[in-house]
N, C-alpha and C positions, 0 to 999 in steps of 0.2 A: 451492453450487447455482448453476446458470446462469440467465443472465436470462431465457431462453425458458422453462426450466421453473417459474422462481418465477411467471411469468407465467401462465402455463398453470394452476398451482394456486391463484394467486389469482382465476381466473375460474372455476374448478372450484367454489372454497370460496365466491363469491357466487352462482353459480347455485343450489346446494342453498341457502344462506340464502334468495335469493328466490323459490324453489319453494315455501316455507314461510308465505310473508307473508300469505295471504289464509287459512291455517288460524287454528285456535283458541289453536294453539300454535306460533307462528312460532320456527325454529331457527335462531338468530344464531350458534351455537357453531361451526360449522365457519369461519366468514368470521371471528370474534374468535380461534378459535386460531391462523389463518393471520397476523392481522394482528399479535399479541402475538409469535407467533415470529418474525418480519419483524424486529419491532423489538428482540427480544433480539440476533438476528443481528447489527443495526446497531450495538448498545450494544458486544457484543464488538470489532467492527471498529473502533469508536472507541477502544476502551480499549486495543486493540494500537497503534494511533496515537499513543496519548498516549505510552504506554510507549515507543514510538521516538523518539518528540519529546524525552521526558525524557533519554533516554540520549544525545541528539544535544546536547543542551544541555550535558551535561557533556564534551564533548569537547572536545580542545585548540583552539586558534583555528585552524591552521593545517588541521587537519582539518574543522572546521566551514567554513572556507573552500574546502576542495576540495570538499566536498558542496554547498555553493551555487552552485559553478562549474559542477559536472555537471549541477545541477537547470537552471540557466539555458541549457546549452549543449545538452543532452540526452546529450551523451556526449563525453568528452576523451580525449587520450593523457598521458602522463606529460611527454612533450615541450610540450605546449599549457599542461598545468598549470603547469609550469616556469617558462615565456614569461610567463604571466600572473601569477601569485604572486612570482616572483623568489626563490624558495624554493631551497634545495640540493636539488640531484636525489636525492642516497640519502635524504634526510628525507622528502622527499616518497614515495617508494619504501617506506620503512616504514609512513607514514600511509595509503598506499594498500592494502599488506597486511593492517593493522588494521581499516579500512572494509571490505575484502572479509570478512574472517574476521567480523566483526559483523554481515554481510549488509546494509550501509548502501549498498555499491557491489556490481555485477556487474563483473567483469572479461571480456572477450570478446577473444579471440585471444591471440596469445602473442607474446614478444619486442618488438621495436620496434613491432609492428603491434597491441600490447594497447591496446585501447578500454575506457574505463569508462563505466558507465552506473549510473542511481538502481536499487538492490536492492529 
């Protein structure tokens, strides 16, 4: 759900609850429900991030190094990675294919113009 939609839902739930504050039976349910759903969404996002991080820890050293370089630089080409790591170009290509297949990296472009960004 987009940020604006969540914001709209938040204010709608809050207004519903506020409208009952002066009554004998205030209704906090809409706001509490929104709040708990938001917490659940955040928990799921964090769980996915933790799983992704666990899988990164298990990667070979060069793969982890490539990921860190791409994170630091925003995007890199094979030549730039080769220049920085001093690793074998064919080995880098294999690692990049694995990282793209594992959705850790995204490839943009083709051939020598291919750039890699965080997936």
